[in-house]
N, C-alpha and C positions, 0 to 999 in steps of 0.2 A: 199832157206836157206842162201846160201852165202851172197846174197845182204842183208838179214836181219842182219846177223852177222857184215857186213861192216857198215850198218846204225847205229847199236848199238855202235860199235867201235868208230864211229865218234861222235855220240850224247852224250855219257856219258862224255868224255872229254870237249866237247863243253858246256854241261851244267854245269860242274864244274867250267870251265873258266867264264862262264856267272855269275854263283853265286859268284864267287870271285871278279868279276869286280863290281857287284852290291854291295857286302859287302864292297869293297874298296871305292866305291862312297858314301855309307852311312857313313863310317868312316870319310872321308874328309869333307862331308857336315856338319857332327856334329862338327868337329874341326873348320870349317869356322864360324859357328854360335858363337863359343867362342871368336874369335879374331876380327870379323868384327863389326864396330859400328852398333847398331841396331836402327831401327826407333821405335818411341814410340808405343806400342802396345795397341790397344783398349781393354780394360778388363772389361768394365762396360756398361750397357745399361741404357739410360734415358727412364723411362717409362711414366713420366708425369711431366709437369711444371704448377704450379699454380701461375700465375703473380699477382693475387690479394692477396693471402696470403704470396707470395714469399717463396714458398717451392718447393722442387724437390723430385721426386720419382725415385729411382735407383734399379736395380736388386741387390738382396741381396748376398754379398760376404764376406769373412773374413775381407776385408779392408773396405768396404762401411758401415759395421755395427759398426765400431769403434767410440766411443765417441770422441769429440774433433773438431778441425778446420782443413779442408783440401782444396785441389784444385781439380778441374775437367777440364781436357782438352776436349773441344768439337769442333765441327764444326758447321757452320752456322753463325748467327749474332754474336755470342760470341765465341771467341777462348779459353777463360778460365774464369772460374768462381769460386768464393770461397764459401765453404760450411761450415755451422756451426752445431749446435747439432742435434742429431737423435731425431725426434719428434714422430715417431712411426715406428713399424716394424712388418712384418709377416714373414711366412716361405719363401717367394720368394722376397720380396721387403722392401725398407727402405726409409722412408720419412724424409728429412733433411731440416733445415732452409737454405735459400739462403742468403749469406752475399754480393753477387754482385746482384744489382737490375737488373732484366730482365723485359724489357718492354713488354706490350701487343703487339702481332703481331710479336715478334722476332721468328726467325727460329732457333730452336736448334735440331740438328739431334740426332738420336738414339744412335749411337756408341759413346762412350766417354772413356777416360782414368783417372782413379782415382790417385790422387797425393798427396804426403806429402809436396811438395814445399811450398805451401801457398802463399809466396811472389814470384812474377815474376821479379820485377824491384827494383834496389836499392832506387829509389825515394820513393817507398812505405813505407820505414822505417822512413822517415823524419829525417834523420841524414845527416851530412856533409859527402860528398863522392866525389870521382873524378875517372875518367878512366885514367889507366896507361898502359904502355906496358912494359913487362918483356922481355929482350933480352936473349932467351934461345938458346941452340944448334939447336933447331928445327926452330927458327925464333922468331919474336915478338909474344908474348902471351899476349893477352888482360887480364887485371885484374881490379878489383874495389878495391880502397883504401879507408878505412873509418878511417881517422886520429883521434888520441887521443894523450894524453901527455906522456904515458908511454914509456920507453925504451924497453919494452917487447912487441913484436909484435906477433899477431896470423896469421898464414898462413892457409887458408882453401882450401881443395882440395875435389872437387865433385866426384861423383861415375860414374859407367859405364853407358853409354847410357843416361846421363843427362847433364846439363849445370851448370854454376856457380850459377844460381838462387837457386839451391838446398841448398846452404850454407847460404842464407840470414836470415834464422831463427835464427842462432847463433850470428849474428852481434850485436843485442840489448844487449845480455848478456855480451859480451866483451866490448861494449861500456860503459855500466853501471859500469865496473871495471876499466875504464880508459885505456883500451888496444887498440892500433890501430889494425885493421883487414885488411889483404890483401886476397881477394877472387880471386883465380887464375884460368886460363884455362891451358890445356895441350895438347900436339900434338894429332891431330886426333879426338878431342872431338866436332868438329863442330864449334868452335870459334877460336881456335889456329891453327897454320899452319898445314897443311896435309903433311905427309911424303910420300915417293915414293909409298908405298903399301897402306897407309891409314888405317892400322890395328892397334889394341890394342897389346901391349906387356904384359898387365896385371900387370904393375908396373915396369917391368924389364927395361924399357927405360924412361917411363913417369916421373920417379923420377928426371931425370936430369933437367926437366922444373921446378920442385918444388925446386930443388937446386939452380937454377938461381934466383928464387923468394927470397930465403934466402939471396943470394948476394945483391939483390936489396934492401931488407929491411936493411941490415947492411950498405949499402952505404947511406942509408937514416937516419941513426942514431940509428937504433935498436942495442941493446947490446945482447939481448936474443930473441929467437923465440919459439913459441909453435905451432907445427903442429897439424892441426885437419883435419882428414880424414873421409869421408862419404863412406861406402861400398867399392867399388874398390879404392877410394881415401884413404882408410885406408891401403890398400896394398901398394899404392904409398908412403904414409907418412912413413910406416915402412921401405920400401927399402930406402928412403931418410935418415932415422935415422941410418941405418947401412952402408951406402954407401958414404955419403956426406963428402968431405974433410972439410966441415964447421960444422961437426956434434958437435963440442965443444960449438957451439952457440945454439944448440937445447936443450932447458931446459925443454921441456915436450912434450907429445904427447897425443892428445885426439881423441879417435876412436869411431864413431858412426856407429853401425851395420857393423863392418869391415870384409873385407876378410883377415884372417890371414893365411889361407892355401888353396890354390886354389883347390887341389885335393879333399878335403873335400866338398867344395862348389860344384864343378862341378858333383861329384857323386850324391850329394843330389838333384841338379837341374835335373840331368838326370833321376833319379828315379821319381821325381815329373812330368816329362814330359812323362813318360811311357817308357823310354828307359832302357834296361836291359843290364848287363854285358853280353858279353865282350865289347859291343860297347863303353861305356864311357871310358873304360880303353884304348881300341884301339885308340880312338880319342886323348886322352892325350898322348899317345905314339907317334902318328903321330906328334902332336905339339912339341914334344920334339926332333924330328929328323929334322935336318936342311932342307933336301930335301923335305920331306913330309909336313913340316910346311909351306914352300913356296907354295906348291900345294894347301894348305888350306887357303892361303891369308895372312899368317903371313910373316913379313919381315925376321925374324930370328927364330930360334928354341926358344921355351918357356922354361926357366930354372926353372922348377917346384921345383927342390930342393932348388934353391936360393930363391924362392918365399915362401917357408915354413918357417914361422916365429916362429913356435913352435920348429922345429928342430934347429933354429938359435937363440933361446931365450937367450943364454949365450952371444950373441954379443951386446945385448941391454944394454944401460947405462942410458937413460933418463927415468924419471918416466912417467907412462902411466896410463890414465883413459880410461877404456872401457865401453861404454854404449851399450848394447846389450840386446834385448828382447829375452827371452827363447822361445817365440812364433813368431820368426821372419818370418818364412814361406818362405824365399828366400835364405838367407845366414844363415845357422844354426850357433847357438852360440857355438857349441862344441869346435871348434878351439880357440875361444876367452877364454872359460873356461880352456882349456889346457894351453894357454899361461899364464893365471893368476896363475894356479897350478904350472908352470915351473918357474916363476919369481914373487913369493909373495912379494919379497923385492922391486919390481918396480911397479907392476900392482895393481891398485885399480878397482874393478868391482862391483859396486852396483847391486842388483837385479832389473830386470825389467821383467814384464810379460804382456801378452795380446797384447801390442803394436807390430805392424807388422814392416816389413823392412824399416828402416829410418824414422819411424813415431813416435819415442818416444816423441818428442817435441809436436807433434800434439796431442797425446794421453794424455800426462800428462806434460804440459809445466812447472808447478811448480816443480815437482820432477826432471825433466831433467835439468832445469836451476839451481836448488839448488845443484845438484850433481856437476855440472861444476863450479859454484861459490865456493862452499866449497872445492873442490880439488885444484883449483888455488890459493885459499887463504892459504891453507895448505902447498902447495909447495913453498909459498913465491913468487908467480908469479903475484899476484894481490894486 
């Protein structure tokens, strides 16, 4: 009996300690996924390719069933193909028109990633452009400059886990208005310099690279700039708007599917991934603690209060256009609506539905382009 009591006395604390260790590991792993740059995730399966009819059959998802033009990252003979209209669909599959010619005999693997990028290279736009380097605190950040005659420049900022190509959809709209466009990279995005830890700060440090781009534009003759941010790029643009010493030059901000408050986004994404409280809250708490944040891969604690732009709405002073689908599915529009409600004097937010995350251009190019053109014109920026 004594040996049994000793065994129990040892086993219970050990089990508790093991459970605590496992729980701590889960918290840190969840936190790490937030701040470490991610590899593109295959979210679609290619079921069939008809090279005669130039059609492709995909597994049906809320993204693949959307009308419009999209891209598909593949492996095999083609790394990326462009997709056109939905031709037919059933409960499990969608058949779409191929806009990239696939030759007979080509190898196209089953796993793929559906994308709203559409354009991969600036040369696809058939507009004048050049590659430039922006000298930022992180080092030289590559950018694409599309010149035009206006002294109002647009600076575009891509989202988390993507590259500058995400922004190319907006360039023709700006060019038609005569606005030069600078499409920038930022630290740890895979094109700009990598910092010591190589992690995202969710906008808390990346804004300095965008601030450097503002300085570049001003030195090249710009008098005003319009910031345009996609997804996490929206969070970066908003941080720039309230933090930059050059903020007087910021004449407007355009946000596509933006992150306005990270806590709202991360809780939503945790629920969608099947994670339940208290794990998401504990992970954010870990990222807010300097020691635990570093264990999670972050270089510094993530200042979630500072990144909450609904709470900081009174600090904004430039007009803002928010383009955000209520059916985003990845970054919920709640915080965007909350910011619009908090600053109706600054924020314009037209209604968008059905379109998914950063796919408003793809789903309804006319409405998306008209919203931007009308807003820029109304603000006297075009």
